[in-house]
N, C-alpha and C positions, 0 to 999 in steps of 0.2 A: 813111432811114438805110440806108447801104450794107450789103447782105448779107455777113456775115463769110466766107462761102464765096467770094465774088468777090475779097475781100482775100487769102484764103489762095492762091487761084489766081493772081493777079496777082503775089504775091511768090514764087511757086514751090514751095509747100509740098505742094499735093495730088498724090498718086501715084494712088491707086485709091479707088473708093467703091462701096459695096454697092448702094446704091439712089439714084442720083445726084439724079434730079429730086425725089424724096420728101426727101431730106436738105437740098436746097436750100430747098424750101418750108417745112420744119420750122424751120431757123434764121432764115428770114424772117418768121415769124409769132409766135414765142414764145421765152421764155428757155429754153435748153436745158441740162440737166445732162449733162455728157460726162465720160469719164475716160480717163487713160493710166496705164499701170502701169510700175513701175520695180523690177526685182529687185536686191537688195543684194549684188551679186557683189564688190564692193570697198568700201573705207571711204570712197569719195568718189565723187561724180557726175563724169562727164567730159563733154567737148564734144560727144559724139554725144546724150547726154541733153540738153544745153543747147538743140538744136535743137527737140525736141519741148516743152520748156518755153517757148520762145518763141511756138511755135504756140498752146499753151494761154493764154499771156499775152494775145496778140492776140484770141483768143476771149472771154476774160473782159473785156478792155477794151470789147468790143462787147455787153456785157451778159449773156453766158452764164456758167454756174457749172461750174468744174473740180472733178473728184474727183481727187485725187492718190493713186493706189493704191500703196503700198509693199509688197513682196513677202516679209513675214516668214514666209509659208507657202510660196509658189512657190519662194522663194529657197533653200529647204531641198532642192529637187530641181534646180533649174537649167535654164534654156531650152535645149533642144538645137538651136535655131534657129542656122543659119549656123555650126555646129560640126561638125568631123569627129571630134573626141575627146569624151570624157565630161567635163562640168564637174566640177571638184573639188567634193566634198560638204563643205559647212561645217557646224559645229556650231552648236546654238542660240544659245550666247553670242556667237559671231562674227556670226551673222545679227542678231541683236538690236542689237548694236553698231553694225552698218553702217546698220540702219534708223534708229537715233537720229541718226546723221550725215546721213543723207539728209533727215531731217524738217527739221533746221536750215537745209540748203541750200536746200530747197525753198521756204522763206519768203522766200528772196531774190527769187524771181521771181513768186511767186503771192500775191495778197492773201487772207488767210483771215480777216480781220476780219468781223464781222458776217454770218456764214454766206455770204460772197462766194465761198468755196471750201471743199472738204472734204478733210481729210487722213486716210487710214485705212490700216490694216494688214491684208492677208488673212490673217495668221496668227491674227487674232482668230476666224476661223470655220474656216479650212482645218486648223488643229491640233487642232480639236475634233471633226472629223467621224469618224463611225463607218463604216469602211471598207465593211463589207458592206452597210450601209443606203445608202450613197452610190452604190455601183456598181450596185445593184439599181434604184435610182431614176432614175439619170442616165447610166449606162453604156450603156443599152440605146438611147441616142439617138446614138451614134458608131459609124459604120462603120469598122473597122480598115482596109478596102480604101481607103476615102477618106482616112483619116488618113495612110496610107503613101504615098499619091499627092501629098500636100501637100509643098511645098518643105521645110518645117519638118523632115520625116523622110526625104525622098528622098536628101539629100545623105549621110545617115548610114548607109542601108539596107546598102550593100555592106561598110562597115568594121564593122558591127555596132551595133544599136540595142537598148538594154536596156529591159525592161518598165517600169523605174523612170522612164526618160525619156519612155515612151510616155504616162504619166500627165499630162504637163505641159499638154498641150492641153486635156485635160478639166478640169484644175483652173483654167486660165485662162478658159475658157468659163463654169465655174462662178462665177468672180469676177463676170463681167458680170451673170449671173443674180442674184447676191447684191445687187450695187450696184443693179440695177434695181429689187428689192424693197425695199431699204432707203431709197434716196435719189431713186427715180424717174429713174435714169440710163437713158438711151435710146441714147447714142452711144459707142463706143469708138474711140479714136484710138491711133495708135502708128507707128512707123518702119514702112517698106514690108516690112521682113523678118517682120513680124508678121501679114501678111495672112491666112495660113492660120489663125492662132489666133484672129483677129477674127472670121473668118467663122464659126468653130466657135461663138463666143459668141452671134453674132446668130441663128444657127440653133437654138441651144439655147432662148433666150428664146421664140422663135416657136413653137417645138415644145411646150414645157412649160406656158408661161403664155398662149400665143396673144396675145402683145402685139408692137407694132411695136418693132423694134430695128435699129440700123444701125451701120455702122462705115466709117471711112475712114483711109487711110495717108498718111504724109508721105514725100516723097522722102528718101533718105539722101544725106548730104553726102559727095562724093568729090572728089579733087583732079583737075586737069586732067592729071596723068600717070597718072591711073587709080587711084592709091593711096587707101585710106580715109582720109578727113579726120580729123585728129586724132591721127594716129599718127606717131611720130618713132622715130629709133634709140634715144632713151631711154625709150620706152614711150608711154602715152596722155597727152593734154593734159588735166590734172585741173581741176575747179573749186575744189578745196581749195588755197588759197595755200601751205599748208604743203608741198603735194606738187608743185605747179607754180606758182612765184612770179608775181605780178602782172607782174613785168618779163618773164619767159620767156613768159607767156601773151600780152602785148603783142607781143613779138617774133616769135611764131608767126605771128600775123596780119600784122604789118608785112612778113613775108617770104612772104606769099601770093603763088601764081602769078598773073601778069596776068590770065589768062583766068578766074580764079576769083572776082576782086574784086566784080564786079557780083552774083553769085549769093549770095556771103557778106554783101554789104550788104542785100541784100533779105530774107535768111532769118534772119540773126543780129543785126539792129538794128532799131531803131523809127524809122529815118528814113524821111520821107515819100518815096514813089516819085518825086514830082517832083523832089526834091532828087538823088535817086540817078541818075535819068535825066540831070540836068545835069552831074554829075561823071563819069559813066561813057559818056557819047555820044561818038560820034567826032567828034574836033576840039574836045573840051571844054577849057576854059581850065585846069581841073584836071588836072595830069598824073597819070600812073598811080602814081607814088610818093605824092604828096599824097592820092590816093585811098585808097592802102593805110594811110596814117597815120590817116585818118579812120575807116576800118574797124577798125583795131586799137584806137584810142581808144574808139570807141562800144561795141564788144564788151567790152572790159575795164571800161569804166564800168559796164555792166550787171551783170557778174559780180562785180566787185571794189570797185565804188564810184568815184565821180568823183575823190576825192583819190589813191587808187592809180593810177587811170588817167593822172592828170596827171604824177604822180611817174614812172611808167613811160615816158610821152611824152618828158618832159625828159631821162631817163637814155638814151633812144634817140637824141635829138638830139645828146646828147654823143658817143654812139657814131659818129655820121656827121659829126662837127665836125672831124675830122682831127687829133686829139689825138695827135701822133707819139710822145711820150714815154710814153703810156699812162697817166699820172697820174690824168686824169679819166676814162678808159675805163671803161664799166660792166664788171662782173665776172660771170663764169660760174663756179660752183663744180662741179667735176667729181669726183665721188666715187671714192674708191679701188676700189669695186666696178665702177664704169663703166670706169675705167683698166685694172684688171686687170694682166696683165703686158705690156699695150700696146693702144692703141686706134688703129685705121685712121683716117688723115686725113679720109676722107670721112665716116666716123661721127662723128668729133669736130665737123666742121662742121655736121652735121645735128642732133646731140644739143644743140649750144650755140646752135641757130637761126640760125647765120650762113648757112645754106642750108636751104630748105625741103624738099629731098629729095636722095637720093644722085646722081640725074642731075644736077641742078643743082651739087651739090658737085664731081662729076667734071668738069663743064665749067669751073667755077671754078680747079680745079687744073691741068688740062691747058693752059688759056689763059694761064697764069702770074699769076693774080690772087691767090694766097694767099702770104702771107709770115709766117714764124714767127720772132719775135726778130730780124727784119732778114734772114733767109735765105729766099729764095723756094723753095717747094715745088712740084714739077712732076710728081712721081710719084704716082700715085694709090694705090700700095701702101705709101706711106711711113707708118711706124708711129710713134706718139708713146709714149714710155715715160716712166718717173718721172725718168730721168736727163736728160730735156729741159727739166725745170722747174728755174729758178734761184730759190732761196729759196721754193720751192713756187709759182711762178707762171710763165706766159709771156704773150706779147703776140702775138695773131694779128691781121695786117692783111689785110682783104679789099678789093681795089681799091685806090683812092687815098684814100678817106675813111672806110672803115669799120674800126673798131678794137674789139677784145674782148680783156679781160684774162681768162685761164683760170687759176684757182687750184685747188689740191687741198689 
């Protein structure tokens, strides 16, 4: 049977590993219990979380046991990683509400039946800790100098790092120790921005309990233009259909940059590598737009189910069918908050998923590819206001075949 580490490497997941040869041997000889943590900083998971769930799902398919750790405790502090400002401090009720939503979404990707996986909230132990006892027992194992050298805190040092935030790494390391003791969890995984925190947990287990512990990280997805994957002018791409509709979710991937299609097919779908190689190889019979449609359908099917994926694909086909009158064109609802006193044409194209980025939107406009209600727009500074909507709607045409009805 193929070692899952080989599969993860082949599909582009693996970024860094603490003990590569030992990890490879471990996953090759026994069923491994591993974990990934998710802090409930919003009321829904987003596409960045989806990447790590896909990696966990591949590992579970290979016979290993995932522990999905929800941060009912760490979420009350907030991870300072990749932040220049301090995260908003959430109340207990908001944290618990977000945790409950994450629990429901996690079951979409991970099988929890018959102890095949574990779902746990670190609030169960972190909220009960006696601070003095905790610091006396575990604080001695953390060097402040080493912590401040970590990327987690380095970016915040000049702008100000609070003692409140400094506790986060210690708590995450303690999570790993607790999961090791409760469930025999020997491996922590996460996005590559979690590398410093993961190392801290590995070191704590080895120091305190003298047990083997390991960690590895997954590559973070970014777009070909350098932007963080999953961000648009309208915000994150959420997994909750009430926050990002299945159609908008589908369209986000349908509008993927050509250079990103193969990477996303490898990391965000269960398609065999043989099939991915066929449709993305140079000179493939499947053109890039067909590959994008396959990508969008496969990802939407995993997140929202086959029925919603099929409906989104059919709506997208109507969008590209050349429905000049707009009667059958899919609709995008622009909120009054998004419109405000006016929205720039580039922002509108991106938030409606007609363009995957501002640079692409700018190219569409300057090359004369955008028409609104029959009027060609060539000024990138053009602003859309409420007065442009007739009976609350307008029709945007991109190129010759793409139509989208915007309603407010």
